[in-house]
Structure formats: structure tokens, C-alpha cells
C-alpha positions as CSV (number, residue, x, y, z in Angstrom):
1,M,97.6,188.7,153.2
2,F,101.0,186.4,153.6
3,G,101.5,187.1,157.1
4,F,101.8,191.2,156.9
5,H,100.3,193.0,159.6
6,M,99.0,196.7,159.6
7,P,102.4,197.7,161.0
8,E,104.8,195.8,158.3
9,L,102.7,197.4,155.5
10,I,103.2,200.9,156.8
11,I,106.7,200.3,157.2
12,I,107.1,198.5,153.0
13,F,104.7,201.7,151.7
14,V,106.9,204.6,153.5
15,V,110.6,202.8,152.7
16,A,108.9,202.5,148.7
17,L,107.8,206.2,149.1
18,L,111.2,207.3,150.0
19,I,113.0,205.2,147.2
20,F,110.7,205.9,144.2
21,G,109.2,208.9,145.1
22,P,105.4,210.6,145.2
23,K,105.4,210.6,141.2
24,K,106.6,207.5,140.5
25,L,104.8,205.5,143.1
26,P,101.1,205.4,141.5
27,E,102.8,204.6,138.3
28,M,104.5,201.3,139.7
29,G,101.2,200.5,141.8
30,A,99.6,200.4,138.5
31,S,101.9,198.6,136.6
32,I,102.2,195.9,139.4
33,G,98.4,195.4,139.2
34,K,98.5,195.4,135.2
35,S,101.2,192.3,135.4
36,I,98.9,190.4,138.2
37,K,96.0,190.8,136.1
38,E,97.9,189.6,133.0
39,F,99.5,186.5,134.3
40,R,95.8,185.6,135.9
41,K,94.7,185.7,132.8
42,G,97.2,183.6,131.2
43,M,97.0,181.0,133.7
44,N,93.4,180.6,132.9
45,E,93.8,180.5,129.3
46,L,96.3,177.9,130.0
47,S,93.8,175.7,131.6
48,Q,90.8,176.2,129.4
49,P,92.4,175.2,126.2
50,K,92.7,171.5,127.7
51,E,89.5,171.0,128.4
52,E,88.2,172.5,125.0
53,K,90.3,170.1,122.9
54,A,89.0,167.4,124.9
55,D,85.4,168.1,124.3
56,E,86.5,168.8,120.3
57,T,88.1,165.0,120.1
58,K,85.0,163.8,121.5
59,S,82.4,165.2,119.2
60,P,82.8,165.7,115.7
61,N,82.4,169.0,113.4
62,L,79.4,168.0,111.5
63,E,79.5,170.7,109.1
64,A,83.3,169.8,108.3
65,I,81.8,166.2,107.4
66,D,79.1,167.5,105.3
67,R,81.3,169.7,103.3
68,E,83.7,166.6,102.8
69,V,80.4,164.3,101.6
70,A,79.3,167.4,99.0
71,S,82.8,167.5,97.7
72,K,83.4,163.8,97.0
73,K,79.6,163.8,95.5
74,V,80.4,166.6,93.0
75,S,84.0,164.9,92.2
76,Y,82.2,161.6,91.8
77,D,79.3,163.5,89.5
78,M,81.8,164.9,87.4
79,E,84.0,161.8,86.9
80,N,80.7,160.0,85.7
81,T,79.7,163.0,83.6
82,S,83.3,163.3,81.9
83,F,83.0,159.4,81.4
84,K,79.7,159.7,79.7
85,N,80.7,162.6,77.4
86,H,84.0,160.9,76.5
87,S,82.4,157.6,75.7
88,G,79.3,159.1,73.6
89,T,82.3,161.2,71.9
90,S,84.4,158.3,71.1
91,S,80.9,156.4,69.3
92,E,80.2,159.3,67.5
93,I,83.6,159.3,66.0
94,N,83.3,155.7,65.3
95,S,80.0,155.9,63.6
96,S,81.0,158.8,61.4
97,S,84.2,157.4,60.4
98,E,82.4,154.2,59.3
99,S,80.0,156.7,57.4
100,K,83.2,158.0,55.2
101,V,84.5,154.7,54.4
102,D,81.3,153.4,52.6
């Protein structure tokens, strides 16, 4: 463990006990442990998203493609429907105006 042996660890523990006291020492150990845990978690998160992004670019999202195709189909159908309705009403207007003129 970083070249520390039992006598060196005992000396470090005794010095820390004298400096921080018996009440603060467990709190300090817990906070150091939490810090190390969060650091490792952060390092794992940094390395994993790069792999996920590479996977996302290789395979397209099929649901998004299906939604896009469906929305284009609906907009195309709406344009055709409105054109038919518009052209039908204009012919009706022309025929009704001709009948009024006669």
C-alpha cells in the first residue's frame, strides 16, 4: 500500500488521533471514504459515455425514424386533402356563378 508498512501506519494514525481527537477522527475517515468513492464513480462515468456515444452513432434510432416518416406522411396527406377541398370549392363557386348569370 504505497510503500507504507505497519509501523508507519501506526505512527500516522497516532499523529492524526492527537491532531483531530477521538471524536473527529471517525468523521474524517468517513468523509475521505465518501470522497474516494465519488471520485471513482466520476472517473467511471467519464469513461463510459464515450463508448455509448460511439454505439449511438453506429446504430440509428429506429423509433425516431418511424416518427419522422409518420409525421411527413400526415403532412403530405393534409396538403393533398386541403388542395382537393380548395379545388372542389372553387369549381362549385364557378358553377354557381354561371348558373346565376343565366
